[in-house]
N, C-alpha and C positions, 0 to 999 in steps of 0.2 A: 550561562549558555546551556541549553538542553542537549541531551544526547542526540536528538534529531538535527539540531543546528550543527553539531559536530560532524554528523554524517554528511550534511550538505556541504560543509566546509572542507570535507575530505580528511578530517582529523581521525575519523573512525571509518573503516572500510564498510562498504555495503554492496549489495547486488542491485545496482541501479537499473531501473526499467526505463525511465523517461525523466526529462527535465526541461523546463523553460525558465524564463527570467524570474518567475514568481512561485513556481511549484516544483516538487521533486517526488518521484515515486520509486520505491525500492522494495525488494522482497522482505517479508517479515522473517526474522531468523528463528522464530518459534512458531512456525506455521500450523494452522489448523488443517489446511489442505494444501496440496501442491499449488504453487503460484499465489498463495496468500500474500497480498501486496499492501503496503502502506502508502498513502498519498498525503502529502503535507504541503502547507504553504511554507516558503522559505522564511517568511516573517514569523518571528516567535509570538504566538498568541496562544494563551492557555485554553480558552473555551471557544468552541466553534461559533457560537452565537454572539461572540464579541467581534467577529470579523464584520467588516462593512458589508452591505448588500452586494457591492461589486466584487469584493474579495471572495465572499461565499459563492457567488455565481461562478467566478473564475475557477475556484477550486473544484466545484462540481463539474464544470465542463471538462477540465483537465482529467478528473477522475473518470468521467465517461469515456474519454479516448482510451485511457489505460484499460478500463473494464472491457471495452470492445476488443482490444488486442488480446487480453487474457482469454476471453470467450472463443477467440479464433485459434488459440494455442492449446487450451486444456479442455478435455471432454467434460462438460458439465451442463446442467439444465439452466443454471443462472449464475451470475456473479452477484453475490450479496454485497450490499454497501452498508457497513455498520459503523456508527460513531459512538464510542464509549467515553474516551477521553480522560480516564482516571489514572491510567498507569504512567503516562508521561505528560508533563504540563506543557504540551505543544499540540495544537490541533492536528489530528490525524484521522483519516478515513481508512477503514479496513475494507479491502476488496477481496472477497473470498469466493472462489469457485465452489459451488454447491450442487449437490444432487438431491439433498433433502435438508430440512431445517436443522437436523442433528449435526450436519457438517459445520454449522456456524456456532456450535456450543463451546464457549470459551473454557468450560470446565473439563472438557475432554483432553486426553493426552495429546500433546503436540507431536507433530511429525519430526523425525530425526533424519535430516538430509545431509549428504556429504557436500563438501565445497564444490565438487564437480557437478553434482546434481543441481545445486543452487545456480551455478554458472550457466548450465545448460538451459534451465528454465528461464532465467533472465534473458539469455541470448535469443531464445525462441520468441519470447514476448516482444523484445525490442525489434526483432525482424518483422513482426506484425504491425508495429507502430508506423 
């Protein structure tokens, strides 16, 4: 069981943004920018292109809904969608509010947010959903 499956199962706490029967979105605890969110399928699949066409489409549509809520909550020019997939063997999409491409550089120092800040961000995005 991956760390993401444990988050979905409630075994590990998260700052949940949205959920449906097949997908789950939560704040990244090591964010590049405020509201950096991870979107995952609940089904454990390691590589995004191993998803069926319908699963991939469903994940993308779910991510779009989350991205639109982020864009309504956080001042940014765009919400970047990035798939790297090497750090956890479970498909995940990074949704990152950006004002420049530098904001999506995974080599940069991550933000340090308090529990209260994470909770506030998650609440504001959920309210936009």
